[in-house]
TIVO-997050 format. One line per field, with one value per residue (C-alpha): residue in one letter; x, y, z. Coordinates in nm, 3 decimals, always signed. Example, Ala and Ser with C-alpha at 12.3 -4.5 7.8 and 13.67 -1.06 7.14 Angstrom:
% residues 2
aa	[A, S]
px	[+1.230, +1.367]
py	[-0.450, -0.106]
pz	[+0.780, +0.714]
This chain:
% residues 291
aa	[M, G, L, W, I, A, G, A, V, L, A, V, F, A, V, T, V, L, A, C, S, R, Y, E, R, N, H, V, A, V, R, E, Y, E, V, V, S, P, A, V, G, E, A, F, D, G, Y, T, M, V, V, L, A, D, L, H, D, N, G, A, G, K, R, N, N, R, M, M, A, S, I, R, R, I, H, P, D, A, V, M, V, A, G, D, M, V, M, A, R, K, G, V, C, R, Y, G, E, C, V, R, L, L, K, R, L, A, F, R, Y, P, V, Y, Y, G, L, G, N, H, E, D, R, M, G, K, D, A, A, Y, G, S, S, Y, R, E, W, Y, Q, E, M, M, R, A, G, V, T, V, L, D, N, L, S, L, T, I, R, E, R, R, D, A, L, T, I, T, G, L, N, L, D, K, T, H, Y, Q, K, F, K, K, A, P, M, E, P, G, L, L, E, R, T, L, G, V, A, G, R, D, E, Y, H, I, L, L, A, H, S, P, A, Y, F, E, E, Y, A, A, W, G, A, D, L, T, L, S, G, H, Y, H, G, G, T, I, R, L, P, I, L, G, G, V, M, A, P, S, Y, E, L, F, P, K, W, S, R, G, M, F, R, L, G, E, K, T, M, I, V, S, G, G, L, G, T, H, S, V, N, F, R, L, G, N, Q, S, E, V, L, V, V, R, L, R, R, R, G]
px	[-3.351, -3.113, -3.203, -3.173, -2.822, -2.741, -2.860, -2.674, -2.348, -2.396, -2.481, -2.156, -1.957, -2.095, -2.022, -1.676, -1.596, -1.727, -1.525, -1.208, -1.274, -1.319, -1.001, -0.806, -0.944, -0.885, -0.518, -0.224, +0.042, +0.391, +0.547, +0.914, +1.103, +1.447, +1.526, +1.883, +2.029, +2.375, +2.211, +2.177, +2.446, +2.670, +2.539, +2.189, +2.283, +2.035, +1.809, +1.471, +1.129, +0.786, +0.509, +0.165, -0.124, -0.508, -0.591, -0.931, -0.942, -1.010, -0.869, -0.901, -0.815, -0.641, -0.567, -0.342, -0.205, -0.067, +0.043, +0.247, +0.425, +0.517, +0.668, +0.864, +1.013, +1.126, +1.319, +1.257, +1.470, +1.157, +0.791, +0.649, +0.297, +0.160, -0.181, -0.551, -0.496, -0.817, -1.175, -1.344, -1.641, -1.995, -1.940, -1.846, -1.486, -1.287, -0.922, -0.938, -0.767, -0.512, -0.432, -0.389, -0.191, +0.058, +0.104, +0.242, +0.463, +0.607, +0.699, +0.949, +1.045, +1.032, +0.715, +0.693, +0.327, +0.239, -0.128, -0.384, -0.727, -0.909, -0.668, -0.675, -1.065, -1.085, -0.856, -1.028, -1.393, -1.608, -1.832, -1.558, -1.516, -1.217, -1.132, -0.812, -0.655, -0.758, -0.612, -0.300, -0.250, -0.272, +0.003, +0.221, +0.173, +0.272, +0.578, +0.476, +0.618, +0.340, +0.476, +0.216, +0.402, +0.713, +1.073, +1.286, +1.659, +1.845, +2.211, +2.477, +2.825, +2.862, +2.536, +2.182, +1.830, +1.543, +1.176, +0.911, +0.531, +0.310, -0.048, -0.227, -0.561, -0.892, -0.873, -0.623, -0.865, -1.139, -1.385, -1.348, -1.034, -0.697, -0.682, -0.384, -0.125, -0.041, +0.328, +0.544, +0.303, +0.553, +0.837, +0.606, +0.437, +0.751, +1.058, +1.321, +1.440, +1.799, +2.044, +2.305, +2.085, +1.854, +1.501, +1.197, +0.848, +0.536, +0.271, -0.075, -0.185, +0.025, -0.132, +0.139, +0.446, +0.593, +0.562, +0.720, +1.002, +1.073, +1.066, +1.342, +1.205, +1.420, +1.176, +0.786, +0.580, +0.205, -0.129, -0.479, -0.573, -0.647, -0.478, -0.743, -0.993, -1.024, -0.703, -0.709, -0.413, -0.231, -0.487, -0.395, -0.624, -0.981, -1.093, -0.962, -1.158, -1.212, -1.383, -1.118, -1.093, -0.772, -0.550, -0.195, -0.026, -0.249, +0.005, +0.381, +0.708, +0.743, +1.044, +1.113, +1.459, +1.661, +1.350, +1.115, +0.772, +0.622, +0.241, +0.093, -0.231, -0.335, -0.485, -0.841, -1.153, -1.410, -1.691, -1.646, -1.594, -1.445, -1.109, -1.055, -0.710, -0.583, -0.489, -0.448, -0.074, +0.226, +0.516, +0.898, +1.135, +1.500, +1.747, +2.059, +2.343, +2.439, +2.266]
py	[+0.900, +1.153, +1.053, +0.671, +0.723, +0.940, +0.665, +0.400, +0.601, +0.642, +0.274, +0.183, +0.417, +0.307, -0.050, +0.010, +0.212, -0.088, -0.329, -0.129, -0.093, -0.464, -0.534, -0.290, -0.447, -0.797, -0.751, -0.647, -0.408, -0.426, -0.069, -0.019, +0.255, +0.319, +0.511, +0.666, +0.771, +0.804, +0.685, +0.339, +0.112, -0.065, -0.404, -0.296, -0.142, -0.317, -0.430, -0.508, -0.498, -0.591, -0.357, -0.472, -0.257, -0.226, -0.590, -0.560, -0.925, -0.927, -1.104, -1.500, -1.746, -1.663, -1.284, -1.353, -1.664, -1.437, -1.193, -1.453, -1.553, -1.199, -1.171, -1.499, -1.347, -1.047, -1.244, -0.990, -0.970, -0.888, -0.826, -0.497, -0.462, -0.104, -0.206, -0.283, -0.629, -0.729, -0.577, -0.457, -0.243, -0.195, -0.488, -0.733, -0.877, -1.093, -1.181, -1.535, -1.408, -1.207, -1.509, -1.734, -1.478, -1.403, -1.765, -1.817, -1.521, -1.579, -1.930, -1.796, -1.432, -1.223, -1.040, -0.730, -0.611, -0.259, -0.215, +0.014, +0.156, -0.177, -0.386, -0.121, -0.113, -0.501, -0.495, -0.223, -0.216, -0.470, -0.536, -0.760, -0.979, -1.203, -1.153, -0.958, -1.226, -1.506, -1.312, -1.231, -1.592, -1.685, -1.425, -1.565, -1.930, -1.828, -1.645, -1.288, -1.017, -0.797, -0.447, -0.279, +0.045, -0.185, -0.163, -0.462, -0.388, -0.594, -0.594, -0.696, -0.647, -0.280, -0.157, -0.147, -0.128, -0.063, -0.136, +0.027, -0.037, +0.263, +0.207, +0.529, +0.535, +0.639, +0.994, +1.019, +0.870, +1.127, +1.184, +1.474, +1.641, +1.559, +1.570, +1.739, +1.524, +1.605, +1.724, +1.450, +1.155, +0.954, +0.984, +0.884, +0.596, +0.487, +0.617, +0.820, +0.723, +0.614, +0.820, +0.536, +0.306, +0.352, +0.379, +0.240, +0.342, +0.149, +0.409, +0.334, +0.684, +0.924, +1.223, +1.281, +1.266, +1.589, +1.438, +1.114, +1.280, +1.524, +1.202, +1.043, +0.807, +0.804, +0.595, +0.580, +0.318, +0.400, +0.331, +0.398, +0.648, +0.363, +0.565, +0.814, +0.553, +0.730, +0.892, +1.162, +1.289, +1.557, +1.602, +1.249, +1.073, +1.211, +1.089, +0.919, +0.671, +0.950, +1.141, +1.393, +1.526, +1.543, +1.414, +1.543, +1.207, +0.960, +0.740, +0.735, +0.862, +1.178, +1.376, +1.606, +1.700, +1.372, +1.168, +0.975, +0.854, +0.596, +0.559, +0.227, +0.261, -0.064, -0.399, -0.399, -0.177, -0.192, +0.070, +0.206, -0.110, +0.090, +0.186, +0.372, +0.474, +0.313, -0.051, -0.257, -0.261, -0.435, -0.208, -0.305, -0.081, -0.095, +0.073, +0.230, +0.389, +0.599, +0.669]
pz	[-3.517, -3.360, -3.005, -3.100, -3.227, -2.916, -2.701, -2.870, -2.849, -2.487, -2.444, -2.613, -2.429, -2.093, -2.178, -2.296, -1.969, -1.756, -1.960, -1.913, -1.535, -1.499, -1.697, -1.470, -1.160, -1.283, -1.415, -1.216, -1.358, -1.243, -1.184, -1.102, -0.911, -0.825, -0.511, -0.521, -0.179, -0.029, +0.297, +0.150, +0.281, +0.035, +0.156, +0.068, -0.286, -0.524, -0.250, -0.397, -0.259, -0.395, -0.235, -0.183, -0.053, -0.068, -0.164, +0.050, +0.016, -0.359, -0.660, -0.580, -0.853, -1.183, -1.091, -0.796, -0.953, -1.244, -0.984, -0.802, -1.131, -1.176, -0.830, -0.883, -1.189, -0.984, -0.718, -0.444, -0.146, +0.061, +0.032, +0.189, +0.280, +0.303, +0.472, +0.396, +0.261, +0.456, +0.420, +0.740, +0.686, +0.841, +1.066, +0.777, +0.775, +0.507, +0.518, +0.360, +0.026, +0.225, +0.428, +0.110, -0.076, +0.213, +0.305, -0.064, -0.045, +0.306, +0.195, -0.041, +0.089, +0.418, +0.444, +0.642, +0.693, +0.810, +0.910, +0.746, +0.873, +0.796, +1.006, +1.273, +1.276, +1.259, +1.597, +1.775, +1.681, +1.890, +1.597, +1.438, +1.748, +1.748, +1.372, +1.446, +1.665, +1.428, +1.131, +1.333, +1.434, +1.061, +0.996, +1.255, +1.138, +0.796, +0.886, +0.814, +1.035, +1.138, +1.243, +1.449, +1.569, +1.578, +1.399, +1.281, +1.179, +0.928, +0.948, +0.682, +0.755, +0.873, +0.714, +0.869, +0.720, +0.949, +0.865, +1.068, +1.064, +1.175, +1.254, +1.280, +1.465, +1.298, +1.387, +1.098, +0.844, +0.859, +0.564, +0.328, +0.501, +0.659, +1.030, +1.182, +1.336, +1.689, +1.741, +1.872, +1.796, +1.578, +1.833, +2.098, +1.897, +1.732, +1.927, +1.780, +1.429, +1.411, +1.212, +1.147, +0.910, +0.612, +0.735, +0.553, +0.704, +0.611, +0.658, +0.510, +0.460, +0.240, +0.392, +0.643, +0.419, +0.560, +0.904, +0.821, +0.644, +0.965, +1.186, +0.988, +0.726, +0.438, +0.236, +0.301, +0.138, +0.142, -0.027, +0.082, -0.186, -0.453, -0.706, -0.701, -0.825, -1.164, -1.305, -1.562, -1.779, -1.598, -1.330, -1.180, -0.933, -0.892, -0.547, -0.257, -0.035, +0.209, -0.057, -0.098, -0.458, -0.650, -0.360, -0.365, -0.343, -0.516, -0.677, -0.766, -0.624, -0.435, -0.297, +0.001, -0.010, +0.045, +0.156, -0.057, -0.051, -0.294, -0.307, -0.449, -0.643, -0.481, -0.560, -0.483, -0.417, -0.157, -0.124, -0.485, -0.697, -0.988, -1.158, -1.477, -1.605, -1.290, -1.320, -1.017, -0.945, -0.781, -0.713, -0.748, -0.542, -0.571, -0.359, -0.499, -0.332, -0.635, -0.976]
Protein backbone atom coordinates (compact mmCIF):
# COMPACT_ATOMS: atom_id res chain seq x y z
CA MET A 1 0.00 0.00 0.00
CA GLY A 2 2.84 2.38 0.89
CA LEU A 3 4.53 1.94 -2.49
CA TRP A 4 1.20 2.42 -4.27
CA ILE A 5 0.61 5.72 -2.44
CA ALA A 6 4.15 6.89 -3.17
CA GLY A 7 3.72 6.05 -6.84
CA ALA A 8 0.40 7.90 -6.99
CA VAL A 9 1.95 10.97 -5.34
CA LEU A 10 4.84 10.94 -7.80
CA ALA A 11 2.44 10.58 -10.74
CA VAL A 12 0.36 13.54 -9.54
CA PHE A 13 3.53 15.58 -9.03
CA ALA A 14 4.81 14.75 -12.53
CA VAL A 15 1.47 15.62 -14.15
CA THR A 16 1.36 18.92 -12.22
CA VAL A 17 4.90 19.85 -13.27
CA LEU A 18 4.18 19.05 -16.93
CA ALA A 19 0.94 21.05 -16.82
CA CYS A 20 2.74 24.04 -15.28
CA SER A 21 5.46 23.82 -17.93
CA ARG A 22 2.88 23.69 -20.71
CA TYR A 23 1.10 26.74 -19.31
CA GLU A 24 4.36 28.71 -18.99
CA ARG A 25 5.33 27.88 -22.58
CA ASN A 26 1.92 28.78 -24.01
CA HIS A 27 1.13 31.96 -22.06
CA VAL A 28 3.30 35.06 -22.36
CA ALA A 29 3.95 37.33 -19.38
CA VAL A 30 4.69 41.05 -19.79
CA ARG A 31 7.55 42.27 -17.60
CA GLU A 32 8.42 45.96 -17.36
CA TYR A 33 11.72 47.70 -16.67
CA GLU A 34 12.66 51.35 -16.35
CA VAL A 35 16.20 52.43 -17.20
CA VAL A 36 17.19 55.76 -15.68
CA SER A 37 20.29 57.49 -17.06
CA PRO A 38 21.44 61.09 -17.52
CA ALA A 39 22.78 59.98 -20.91
CA VAL A 40 19.19 59.70 -22.20
CA GLY A 41 18.42 62.81 -24.23
CA GLU A 42 15.36 64.85 -23.30
CA ALA A 43 13.71 63.96 -26.60
CA PHE A 44 13.91 60.25 -25.65
CA ASP A 45 12.75 60.61 -22.05
CA GLY A 46 9.92 58.07 -21.89
CA TYR A 47 10.96 56.21 -25.07
CA THR A 48 9.23 52.82 -24.77
CA MET A 49 10.46 49.59 -26.33
CA VAL A 50 9.01 46.11 -26.53
CA VAL A 51 11.83 43.53 -26.45
CA LEU A 52 11.46 40.06 -27.99
CA ALA A 53 13.96 37.19 -28.03
CA ASP A 54 14.22 33.44 -28.53
CA LEU A 55 10.90 32.72 -30.22
CA HIS A 56 12.56 29.80 -32.05
CA ASP A 57 9.58 29.87 -34.41
CA ASN A 58 7.21 28.69 -31.67
CA GLY A 59 3.77 29.75 -30.52
CA ALA A 60 1.47 29.93 -33.53
CA GLY A 61 -2.21 30.73 -33.13
CA LYS A 62 -3.88 31.92 -29.94
CA ARG A 63 -0.68 32.50 -27.98
CA ASN A 64 0.81 34.97 -30.44
CA ASN A 65 -2.60 36.63 -30.96
CA ARG A 66 -2.78 37.28 -27.22
CA MET A 67 0.78 38.56 -27.30
CA MET A 68 -0.03 40.99 -30.13
CA ALA A 69 -3.00 42.31 -28.14
CA SER A 70 -0.71 42.93 -25.15
CA ILE A 71 1.79 44.80 -27.32
CA ARG A 72 -0.93 46.99 -28.84
CA ARG A 73 -2.00 48.04 -25.34
CA ILE A 74 1.58 49.14 -24.61
CA HIS A 75 1.82 51.49 -27.64
CA PRO A 76 5.63 51.13 -27.94
CA ASP A 77 7.84 53.54 -29.85
CA ALA A 78 9.75 50.56 -31.27
CA VAL A 79 10.17 46.79 -31.10
CA MET A 80 13.67 45.50 -30.39
CA VAL A 81 14.58 41.92 -31.29
CA ALA A 82 17.48 40.33 -29.41
CA GLY A 83 17.92 37.32 -31.69
CA ASP A 84 16.95 33.68 -32.20
CA MET A 85 13.44 34.27 -33.48
CA VAL A 86 14.09 31.50 -36.03
CA MET A 87 15.04 27.88 -35.39
CA ALA A 88 18.07 26.42 -37.16
CA ARG A 89 19.38 23.19 -35.66
CA LYS A 90 20.82 19.95 -37.03
CA GLY A 91 20.11 20.97 -40.61
CA VAL A 92 16.44 21.77 -39.91
CA CYS A 93 15.30 25.36 -40.31
CA ARG A 94 11.97 27.05 -39.51
CA TYR A 95 11.10 30.73 -39.73
CA GLY A 96 7.45 30.88 -40.83
CA GLU A 97 6.06 31.95 -37.44
CA CYS A 98 8.86 34.49 -37.04
CA VAL A 99 7.92 36.05 -40.38
CA ARG A 100 4.18 36.10 -39.58
CA LEU A 101 4.71 37.74 -36.19
CA LEU A 102 7.20 40.36 -37.35
CA LYS A 103 5.09 41.30 -40.37
CA ARG A 104 2.24 42.11 -38.00
CA LEU A 105 4.52 44.10 -35.71
CA ALA A 106 6.32 46.01 -38.47
CA PHE A 107 2.96 47.10 -39.90
CA ARG A 108 2.43 49.12 -36.71
CA TYR A 109 5.88 49.90 -35.24
CA PRO A 110 9.54 50.30 -36.21
CA VAL A 111 11.20 46.91 -35.68
CA TYR A 112 14.98 46.60 -35.17
CA TYR A 113 16.34 43.06 -35.37
CA GLY A 114 19.67 41.93 -33.89
CA LEU A 115 20.83 38.43 -34.84
CA GLY A 116 21.34 35.44 -32.58
CA ASN A 117 23.28 32.23 -33.02
CA HIS A 118 20.41 30.54 -34.90
CA GLU A 119 20.22 33.33 -37.50
CA ASP A 120 24.02 33.30 -37.78
CA ARG A 121 24.03 29.51 -38.25
CA MET A 122 21.27 29.72 -40.85
CA GLY A 123 23.34 32.24 -42.81
CA LYS A 124 26.76 30.55 -42.64
CA ASP A 125 26.15 26.80 -42.56
CA ALA A 126 25.76 25.29 -46.04
CA ALA A 127 23.29 22.73 -44.62
CA TYR A 128 20.62 25.45 -44.60
CA GLY A 129 20.99 26.33 -48.28
CA SER A 130 19.27 29.57 -49.26
CA SER A 131 17.17 29.79 -46.07
CA TYR A 132 18.92 32.88 -44.74
CA ARG A 133 18.54 34.80 -47.99
CA GLU A 134 14.85 33.91 -48.22
CA TRP A 135 14.24 34.84 -44.58
CA TYR A 136 16.13 38.12 -45.00
CA GLN A 137 14.05 39.02 -48.07
CA GLU A 138 10.90 38.40 -46.05
CA MET A 139 12.19 40.74 -43.34
CA MET A 140 12.95 43.45 -45.89
CA ARG A 141 9.50 43.13 -47.47
CA ALA A 142 7.92 43.43 -44.03
CA GLY A 143 9.88 46.62 -43.28
CA VAL A 144 11.99 45.09 -40.50
CA THR A 145 15.43 46.70 -40.05
CA VAL A 146 17.95 43.85 -39.71
CA LEU A 147 21.09 45.06 -37.93
CA ASP A 148 23.80 42.54 -38.82
CA ASN A 149 26.80 44.29 -37.24
CA LEU A 150 25.20 47.57 -38.26
CA SER A 151 24.03 50.71 -36.47
CA LEU A 152 21.16 53.10 -36.99
CA THR A 153 20.79 56.52 -35.35
CA ILE A 154 17.47 58.19 -34.61
CA ARG A 155 17.63 61.97 -34.14
CA GLU A 156 15.02 64.09 -32.41
CA ARG A 157 15.79 67.79 -32.14
CA ARG A 158 19.32 67.91 -30.65
CA ASP A 159 19.26 64.41 -29.17
CA ALA A 160 20.30 61.08 -30.68
CA LEU A 161 19.59 57.43 -29.97
CA THR A 162 21.78 54.82 -31.68
CA ILE A 163 20.76 51.16 -32.03
CA THR A 164 23.44 48.62 -32.94
CA GLY A 165 22.97 44.93 -33.71
CA LEU A 166 25.91 42.66 -32.88
CA ASN A 167 26.24 39.30 -34.66
CA LEU A 168 28.74 37.15 -32.75
CA ASP A 169 30.10 34.12 -34.57
CA LYS A 170 29.78 30.54 -33.36
CA THR A 171 33.03 30.62 -31.38
CA HIS A 172 31.21 32.76 -28.80
CA TYR A 173 28.44 30.17 -28.33
CA GLN A 174 30.50 27.21 -27.12
CA LYS A 175 29.00 24.50 -24.95
CA PHE A 176 29.74 24.26 -21.22
CA LYS A 177 31.92 27.38 -20.99
CA LYS A 178 32.31 31.01 -22.01
CA ALA A 179 34.91 31.54 -24.71
CA PRO A 180 37.11 34.62 -24.16
CA MET A 181 36.44 37.58 -26.43
CA GLU A 182 39.46 38.76 -28.40
CA PRO A 183 40.52 42.28 -27.32
CA GLY A 184 39.33 44.95 -29.75
CA LEU A 185 36.81 42.64 -31.45
CA LEU A 186 33.83 44.94 -30.88
CA GLU A 187 35.67 48.00 -32.20
CA ARG A 188 36.77 46.11 -35.32
CA THR A 189 33.29 44.66 -35.86
CA LEU A 190 31.08 47.61 -34.96
CA GLY A 191 33.36 50.64 -35.02
CA VAL A 192 33.89 53.02 -32.12
CA ALA A 193 30.79 53.76 -30.05
CA GLY A 194 29.75 57.40 -30.19
CA ARG A 195 29.84 59.36 -26.95
CA ASP A 196 27.25 62.02 -27.79
CA GLU A 197 24.20 59.73 -28.00
CA TYR A 198 22.45 57.11 -25.91
CA HIS A 199 23.59 53.75 -27.30
CA ILE A 200 21.45 50.58 -27.31
CA LEU A 201 23.20 47.31 -28.23
CA LEU A 202 21.22 44.27 -29.39
CA ALA A 203 23.60 41.48 -28.37
CA HIS A 204 22.06 38.02 -28.20
CA SER A 205 24.48 36.49 -25.70
CA PRO A 206 24.59 38.19 -22.28
CA ALA A 207 27.87 36.46 -21.42
CA TYR A 208 29.97 39.45 -22.51
CA PHE A 209 28.30 42.24 -20.54
CA GLU A 210 31.62 43.62 -19.31
CA GLU A 211 32.93 43.83 -22.88
CA TYR A 212 29.72 45.48 -24.15
CA ALA A 213 29.82 48.07 -21.37
CA ALA A 214 33.52 48.81 -21.93
CA TRP A 215 32.86 49.27 -25.66
CA GLY A 216 30.26 51.94 -24.90
CA ALA A 217 26.80 50.32 -24.84
CA ASP A 218 24.63 52.30 -22.42
CA LEU A 219 21.92 49.64 -22.59
CA THR A 220 22.41 46.07 -23.79
CA LEU A 221 19.38 43.94 -24.66
CA SER A 222 20.04 40.19 -24.67
CA GLY A 223 18.41 36.77 -24.50
CA HIS A 224 19.91 33.35 -25.34
CA TYR A 225 19.79 31.81 -21.84
CA HIS A 226 16.01 31.11 -21.94
CA GLY A 227 15.77 32.40 -18.38
CA GLY A 228 17.78 29.41 -17.20
CA THR A 229 15.07 26.91 -18.33
CA ILE A 230 14.06 26.15 -14.72
CA ARG A 231 14.13 28.97 -12.16
CA LEU A 232 14.50 28.36 -8.45
CA PRO A 233 13.93 30.83 -5.61
CA ILE A 234 17.14 32.71 -4.67
CA LEU A 235 19.28 30.54 -7.00
CA GLY A 236 17.64 31.82 -10.22
CA GLY A 237 18.09 30.11 -13.59
CA VAL A 238 19.42 26.55 -13.47
CA MET A 239 20.81 25.86 -16.97
CA ALA A 240 21.61 27.81 -20.13
CA PRO A 241 21.21 26.28 -23.63
CA SER A 242 25.00 25.90 -23.61
CA TYR A 243 24.55 23.55 -20.60
CA GLU A 244 26.22 26.00 -18.22
CA LEU A 245 24.75 25.59 -14.74
CA PHE A 246 23.40 28.63 -12.89
CA PRO A 247 24.43 31.21 -15.49
CA LYS A 248 25.27 34.60 -13.98
CA TRP A 249 22.92 36.69 -16.12
CA SER A 250 20.02 34.39 -16.98
CA ARG A 251 17.13 36.87 -16.78
CA GLY A 252 16.42 40.39 -15.51
CA MET A 253 18.18 43.76 -15.24
CA PHE A 254 21.85 44.14 -14.31
CA ARG A 255 24.15 47.12 -13.81
CA LEU A 256 27.86 47.80 -14.24
CA GLY A 257 28.45 51.37 -13.13
CA GLU A 258 26.29 53.55 -15.38
CA LYS A 259 25.77 50.75 -17.92
CA THR A 260 22.71 48.49 -17.95
CA MET A 261 21.91 45.08 -19.42
CA ILE A 262 18.41 43.58 -19.59
CA VAL A 263 18.14 39.88 -20.41
CA SER A 264 14.91 38.38 -21.71
CA GLY A 265 13.82 34.95 -20.54
CA GLY A 266 12.61 34.42 -24.11
CA LEU A 267 9.45 33.34 -25.88
CA GLY A 268 10.14 29.77 -26.95
CA THR A 269 12.25 26.65 -26.56
CA HIS A 270 14.06 24.29 -28.91
CA SER A 271 16.22 21.37 -27.76
CA VAL A 272 14.77 21.32 -24.21
CA ASN A 273 11.03 21.89 -24.63
CA PHE A 274 10.48 22.73 -20.97
CA ARG A 275 10.07 25.72 -18.66
CA LEU A 276 9.33 25.81 -14.94
CA GLY A 277 9.10 28.92 -12.77
CA ASN A 278 10.08 30.69 -15.97
CA GLN A 279 7.10 31.82 -18.03
CA SER A 280 7.64 32.96 -21.63
CA GLU A 281 7.94 36.74 -21.64
CA VAL A 282 7.71 39.98 -23.53
CA LEU A 283 9.72 42.84 -22.05
CA VAL A 284 8.74 46.49 -21.88
CA VAL A 285 11.70 48.84 -21.39
CA ARG A 286 11.24 52.58 -20.80
CA LEU A 287 14.06 55.07 -20.90
CA ARG A 288 14.06 57.85 -18.32
CA ARG A 289 16.39 60.77 -18.04
CA ARG A 290 15.72 61.10 -14.33
CA GLY A 291 14.10 58.93 -11.69
